DRENDO-1510 file (C-alpha; in Angstrom, 1 decimal, always signed):
<recs>
REC; n; res; u; v; w
REC; 1; MET; -0.2; +0.4; +0.2 .
REC; 2; GLU; +1.0; +3.1; -1.1 .
REC; 3; LYS; +2.3; +6.0; +2.0 .
REC; 4; VAL; +2.2; +9.4; +2.2 .
REC; 5; TYR; +5.3; +11.2; +1.3 .
REC; 6; SER; +6.6; +14.2; +3.3 .
REC; 7; HIS; +9.4; +15.9; +3.9 .
REC; 8; TYR; +10.0; +18.8; +6.3 .
REC; 9; ILE; +12.5; +21.8; +5.6 .
REC; 10; ASN; +12.9; +24.6; +8.8 .
REC; 11; LYS; +15.6; +27.4; +8.3 .
REC; 12; GLY; +13.5; +29.9; +10.3 .
REC; 13; GLN; +9.7; +30.9; +11.4 .
REC; 14; ARG; +8.7; +32.7; +8.2 .
REC; 15; PRO; +7.3; +32.3; +6.0 .
REC; 16; SER; +5.9; +29.0; +5.8 .
REC; 17; ARG; +5.1; +27.3; +2.9 .
REC; 18; LEU; +3.6; +24.1; +1.6 .
REC; 19; PHE; +3.9; +22.0; -1.5 .
REC; 20; VAL; +1.6; +19.3; -2.2 .
REC; 21; GLY; +0.5; +17.0; -4.8 .
REC; 22; GLY; -1.4; +13.8; -5.3 .
REC; 23; VAL; -4.3; +15.7; -4.6 .
REC; 24; HIS; -6.8; +13.2; -6.4 .
REC; 25; GLY; -6.4; +10.4; -8.7 .
REC; 26; LYS; -3.3; +8.9; -9.6 .
REC; 27; GLU; -1.5; +12.5; -10.2 .
REC; 28; GLY; +0.9; +11.8; -7.4 .
REC; 29; GLN; +2.6; +9.3; -9.6 .
REC; 30; THR; +4.0; +12.1; -11.6 .
REC; 31; THR; +4.1; +15.2; -8.8 .
REC; 32; ILE; +6.4; +12.8; -6.4 .
REC; 33; LYS; +9.0; +12.7; -9.4 .
REC; 34; ALA; +9.2; +16.7; -9.0 .
REC; 35; LEU; +9.1; +16.8; -4.9 .
REC; 36; LYS; +11.7; +13.9; -4.9 .
REC; 37; ARG; +13.7; +16.0; -6.9 .
REC; 38; PHE; +13.2; +19.6; -5.1 .
REC; 39; ASP; +16.5; +21.2; -4.3 .
REC; 40; GLU; +15.9; +22.3; -0.8 .
REC; 41; GLY; +19.2; +24.5; -1.2 .
REC; 42; SER; +17.0; +27.3; -2.9 .
REC; 43; ILE; +15.3; +28.5; +0.2 .
REC; 44; LYS; +17.3; +30.4; +2.4 .
REC; 45; ASN; +14.7; +31.0; +5.4 .
REC; 46; GLY; +11.3; +29.9; +6.6 .
REC; 47; LYS; +9.7; +26.5; +6.4 .
REC; 48; LEU; +8.6; +24.4; +3.8 .
REC; 49; PHE; +6.7; +21.1; +4.2 .
REC; 50; LEU; +6.5; +19.0; +1.1 .
REC; 51; CYS; +3.9; +16.5; +0.9 .
REC; 52; ASN; +2.4; +13.9; -1.9 .
REC; 53; PHE; -0.5; +11.5; -1.2 .
REC; 54; PRO; -1.1; +8.3; -3.0 .
REC; 55; GLU; -3.8; +7.3; -5.3 .
REC; 56; SER; -7.2; +8.1; -4.3 .
REC; 57; PRO; -10.9; +8.9; -6.4 .
REC; 58; TYR; -10.9; +11.5; -8.5 .
REC; 59; ILE; -13.1; +14.2; -7.3 .
REC; 60; SER; -12.5; +17.9; -8.6 .
REC; 61; THR; -11.3; +20.1; -6.1 .
REC; 62; LEU; -14.0; +23.0; -7.4 .
REC; 63; LYS; -16.6; +20.7; -6.0 .
REC; 64; ARG; -17.8; +20.6; -2.4 .
REC; 65; GLU; -17.8; +16.9; -2.3 .
REC; 66; TYR; -13.7; +17.0; -2.5 .
REC; 67; TYR; -13.7; +18.5; +1.0 .
REC; 68; ASP; -16.4; +15.9; +2.4 .
REC; 69; ASN; -14.3; +13.1; +1.0 .
REC; 70; THR; -11.5; +11.4; +3.0 .
REC; 71; ARG; -8.7; +12.9; +0.4 .
REC; 72; GLY; -10.3; +16.6; +0.8 .
REC; 73; LEU; -10.4; +16.1; +4.5 .
REC; 74; GLU; -6.7; +15.3; +4.6 .
REC; 75; LEU; -5.9; +18.1; +2.8 .
REC; 76; LEU; -8.0; +20.7; +4.8 .
REC; 77; SER; -6.4; +19.0; +8.2 .
REC; 78; LEU; -2.8; +19.9; +6.7 .
REC; 79; ILE; -3.5; +23.1; +5.4 .
REC; 80; LYS; -5.1; +24.1; +8.8 .
REC; 81; LYS; -1.9; +22.5; +10.6 .
REC; 82; ILE; +0.6; +24.0; +8.3 .
REC; 83; LYS; -1.2; +27.7; +7.9 .
REC; 84; PRO; +0.9; +28.5; +4.4 .
REC; 85; LYS; +1.3; +31.7; +3.1 .
REC; 86; ILE; +3.1; +30.5; +0.1 .
REC; 87; TYR; +1.1; +27.2; -1.2 .
REC; 88; LEU; +1.6; +25.1; -4.3 .
REC; 89; GLU; -1.0; +22.7; -5.0 .
REC; 90; LEU; +0.8; +20.1; -7.5 .
REC; 91; HIS; -1.0; +18.6; -10.3 .
REC; 92; CYS; -0.5; +17.0; -13.5 .
REC; 93; TYR; -3.0; +16.6; -16.4 .
REC; 94; ARG; -3.7; +14.6; -19.6 .
REC; 95; LYS; -3.0; +16.3; -23.1 .
REC; 96; LYS; -6.6; +16.0; -23.7 .
REC; 97; SER; -7.5; +18.0; -21.0 .
REC; 98; HIS; -5.3; +20.6; -22.1 .
REC; 99; PHE; -7.9; +22.8; -23.6 .
REC; 100; GLN; -10.1; +22.3; -21.0 .
REC; 101; LEU; -7.8; +23.9; -18.3 .
REC; 102; THR; -7.1; +26.7; -20.7 .
REC; 103; ARG; -9.9; +27.5; -22.6 .
REC; 104; GLU; -11.1; +31.7; -22.3 .
REC; 105; ASP; -14.7; +30.4; -21.2 .
REC; 106; ARG; -13.5; +28.2; -18.4 .
REC; 107; LYS; -15.0; +30.9; -15.7 .
REC; 108; THR; -18.4; +30.7; -17.2 .
REC; 109; ILE; -18.2; +26.7; -17.2 .
REC; 110; ASN; -16.4; +26.0; -14.2 .
REC; 111; GLY; -16.4; +29.1; -12.0 .
REC; 112; VAL; -12.7; +30.2; -12.3 .
REC; 113; PRO; -10.6; +31.4; -14.7 .
REC; 114; SER; -8.3; +29.4; -17.4 .
REC; 115; LEU; -5.0; +28.5; -16.2 .
REC; 116; VAL; -2.0; +30.3; -17.6 .
REC; 117; GLU; +0.5; +28.6; -19.6 .
REC; 118; LEU; +4.4; +29.4; -18.8 .
REC; 119; ASP; +6.2; +27.0; -20.9 .
REC; 120; LYS; +6.8; +23.6; -22.0 .
REC; 121; GLY; +3.0; +22.8; -21.0 .
REC; 122; ILE; +3.3; +24.0; -17.6 .
REC; 123; LEU; +0.3; +25.7; -16.7 .
REC; 124; MET; -0.6; +28.0; -13.6 .
REC; 125; GLY; -3.4; +29.6; -11.5 .
REC; 126; SER; -5.4; +29.9; -8.4 .
REC; 127; ILE; -6.4; +27.0; -6.3 .
REC; 128; SER; -10.0; +26.3; -6.2 .
REC; 129; PRO; -11.8; +29.4; -4.9 .
REC; 130; ILE; -13.2; +27.3; -2.2 .
REC; 131; ILE; -10.3; +27.1; -0.2 .
REC; 132; ARG; -8.7; +30.1; -1.5 .
REC; 133; SER; -11.2; +32.1; +0.4 .
REC; 134; LEU; -11.5; +29.7; +3.7 .
REC; 135; PHE; -7.6; +29.8; +4.5 .
REC; 136; PHE; -5.6; +32.3; +3.0 .
REC; 137; LYS; -5.1; +36.1; +2.9 .
REC; 138; GLN; -5.9; +38.1; -0.2 .
REC; 139; HIS; -2.1; +38.7; -0.5 .
REC; 140; ASP; -0.9; +35.3; +0.3 .
REC; 141; PHE; +0.4; +32.6; -2.5 .
REC; 142; PRO; -2.2; +30.1; -3.1 .
REC; 143; PHE; -1.3; +28.4; -6.3 .
REC; 144; ILE; -1.9; +25.5; -8.9 .
REC; 145; LEU; +1.3; +24.2; -10.8 .
REC; 146; GLU; +0.3; +22.2; -13.7 .
REC; 147; ILE; +2.6; +19.8; -15.2 .
REC; 148; PRO; +2.0; +17.0; -18.3 .
REC; 149; CYS; +1.4; +13.5; -16.7 .
REC; 150; ASN; +4.5; +11.6; -17.6 .
REC; 151; PRO; +6.7; +14.8; -18.3 .
REC; 152; ASP; +9.7; +15.2; -20.6 .
REC; 153; LYS; +13.2; +16.6; -19.0 .
REC; 154; GLY; +12.3; +20.2; -20.6 .
REC; 155; ALA; +8.6; +20.3; -18.7 .
REC; 156; LEU; +10.0; +19.0; -15.5 .
REC; 157; LYS; +12.8; +21.7; -15.5 .
REC; 158; VAL; +9.9; +24.6; -15.5 .
REC; 159; TYR; +8.3; +23.1; -12.9 .
REC; 160; LEU; +11.3; +22.5; -10.8 .
REC; 161; ASN; +12.3; +26.1; -11.5 .
REC; 162; VAL; +8.5; +27.6; -10.5 .
REC; 163; MET; +8.6; +25.5; -7.3 .
REC; 164; LYS; +12.2; +26.8; -6.2 .
REC; 165; ILE; +11.5; +30.1; -7.1 .
REC; 166; ALA; +8.1; +30.1; -4.8 .
REC; 167; ALA; +10.0; +28.3; -2.1 .
REC; 168; GLY; +13.2; +31.1; -2.2 .
REC; 169; SER; +10.6; +33.9; -2.1 .
REC; 170; ASP; +9.3; +35.6; +1.3 .
REC; 171; ASP; +6.1; +36.5; -0.3 .
REC; 172; ARG; +3.3; +37.1; -3.1 .
REC; 173; PHE; +4.9; +40.0; -4.2 .
REC; 174; GLU; +8.5; +38.3; -4.8 .
REC; 175; ILE; +7.2; +35.0; -6.4 .
REC; 176; LEU; +5.6; +37.0; -9.1 .
REC; 177; LYS; +8.5; +39.7; -10.0 .
REC; 178; LYS; +11.1; +36.8; -10.6 .
REC; 179; LEU; +8.2; +35.0; -12.7 .
REC; 180; GLU; +7.6; +38.2; -14.6 .
REC; 181; LEU; +11.4; +38.3; -15.8 .
REC; 182; ASN; +10.5; +35.2; -17.7 .
REC; 183; TYR; +7.0; +35.3; -18.2 .
REC; 184; PRO; +5.8; +38.9; -18.3 .
REC; 185; GLN; +2.3; +38.2; -20.4 .
REC; 186; GLN; +1.7; +35.4; -18.1 .
REC; 187; VAL; +2.0; +37.4; -14.7 .
REC; 188; LYS; +0.2; +40.3; -16.3 .
REC; 189; LYS; -3.0; +37.6; -17.1 .
REC; 190; LEU; -2.5; +35.8; -13.8 .
REC; 191; HIS; -2.7; +39.3; -12.1 .
REC; 192; ARG; -6.0; +40.6; -14.0 .
REC; 193; TYR; -6.9; +37.3; -12.6 .
REC; 194; PHE; -6.6; +38.1; -9.2 .
REC; 195; VAL; -8.2; +41.5; -9.1 .
REC; 196; ASP; -11.5; +40.0; -10.6 .
REC; 197; PHE; -11.3; +37.2; -7.8 .
REC; 198; SER; -10.6; +39.7; -5.0 .
REC; 199; ASP; -13.2; +42.6; -6.0 .
REC; 200; ASN; -15.9; +39.9; -6.5 .
REC; 201; PHE; -15.6; +36.6; -5.2 .
REC; 202; LEU; -13.8; +37.5; -2.0 .
REC; 203; ILE; -15.8; +40.3; -1.5 .
REC; 204; LEU; -19.2; +38.2; -1.5 .
REC; 205; PHE; -17.4; +35.3; +0.8 .
REC; 206; GLN; -16.0; +38.0; +3.6 .
REC; 207; LYS; -19.3; +39.8; +3.7 .
REC; 208; THR; -22.0; +36.4; +3.7 .
REC; 209; SER; -19.3; +35.1; +6.5 .
REC; 210; ALA; -19.2; +37.9; +8.6 .
REC; 211; ALA; -22.9; +38.1; +9.1 .
REC; 212; LEU; -23.3; +34.1; +9.8 .
REC; 213; ARG; -20.8; +35.0; +12.4 .
REC; 214; ASN; -22.4; +37.9; +13.7 .
REC; 215; ASP; -25.9; +36.0; +13.3 .
REC; 216; LEU; -27.4; +38.7; +11.2 .
REC; 217; ILE; -28.8; +35.9; +9.0 .
REC; 218; HIS; -29.8; +32.1; +9.0 .
REC; 219; PRO; -27.8; +29.6; +7.1 .
REC; 220; GLU; -31.7; +29.0; +5.2 .
REC; 221; ASP; -31.2; +32.5; +4.2 .
REC; 222; LEU; -27.8; +32.0; +2.7 .
REC; 223; LYS; -28.9; +32.2; -1.0 .
REC; 224; THR; -31.6; +35.1; -0.4 .
REC; 225; PHE; -28.9; +37.2; +1.5 .
REC; 226; MET; -26.1; +36.2; -0.7 .
REC; 227; ASN; -28.1; +37.5; -3.8 .
REC; 228; GLY; -29.0; +40.9; -2.7 .
REC; 229; LEU; -25.5; +41.6; -1.7 .
REC; 230; ILE; -24.5; +41.2; -5.4 .
REC; 231; GLU; -27.1; +43.4; -6.3 .
REC; 232; GLU; -26.3; +46.1; -3.7 .
REC; 233; LEU; -22.5; +45.9; -4.5 .
REC; 234; ASP; -22.8; +45.7; -8.4 .
REC; 235; LEU; -20.4; +42.1; -7.7 .
REC; 236; LYS; -19.5; +40.6; -11.1 .
REC; 237; LEU; -20.0; +36.6; -10.4 .
REC; 238; ASN; -22.0; +34.0; -12.7 .
REC; 239; GLN; -24.4; +31.2; -11.2 .
REC; 240; VAL; -21.4; +28.8; -10.9 .
REC; 241; GLN; -19.1; +31.1; -8.5 .
REC; 242; ILE; -22.3; +31.8; -6.6 .
REC; 243; GLU; -22.6; +28.3; -5.6 .
REC; 244; GLN; -19.2; +28.1; -4.6 .
REC; 245; VAL; -19.2; +30.9; -2.8 .
REC; 246; ALA; -21.9; +29.4; -1.1 .
REC; 247; GLU; -20.4; +26.1; -0.2 .
REC; 248; ALA; -17.1; +27.8; +1.0 .
REC; 249; VAL; -19.4; +29.6; +3.6 .
REC; 250; LEU; -21.1; +26.3; +4.3 .
REC; 251; ILE; -17.8; +24.7; +4.8 .
REC; 252; PHE; -16.7; +28.1; +7.2 .
REC; 253; LEU; -19.9; +27.4; +9.5 .
REC; 254; LYS; -17.9; +23.8; +10.1 .
REC; 255; LYS; -14.3; +25.0; +11.1 .
</recs>
């Protein structure tokens, strides 16, 4: 039986970082290759926890169902324990999935923007907005990093380099500044997505959660309250995103 791979590097208290692979399906068979090749010499200060999970059922991290599942609960527990400010969720994808991950209308279909290709098939973007809202502050660095499953040396090199940059930086701004040197247009696009998330999804989540925390609304009135806020604040969210905010808020109630 496969076991969880973990490796802890401690070079000071801050910042706290977590790189985790094998989040669902058989992806851990690919992400373990990167984690075991990671050069910890790139870390000058702070902490880094490396983790890779064994095979599990494939459930999308965009769905509430994932966070009620064993693997999802394990991931939530790990994030709560480590409290990372810099978080890389390592994934791999089949070639046939490239279009679905990068298509321009992905936000309409899945509630999240398209992933941005850096080089050699390496894709980058924000993690599921459900846990993005729950566990990370606005200017933390919680990102997905995708590599083709069974990658060639060129793809693995790019993947490891992005991991190295994240591990050797102190915050979101430093990471993006370093990435911008090689990928200026991609970083510009990622920033636009961040602004869109902050100005819409995050605002709705924060205000709804605050209202629940202060007993200003009952959970049964959640959707009515949210729709009222969307109209009042002129937020730009589609129906899929509204459902994701609601799911994040419901998980928040159980924290």
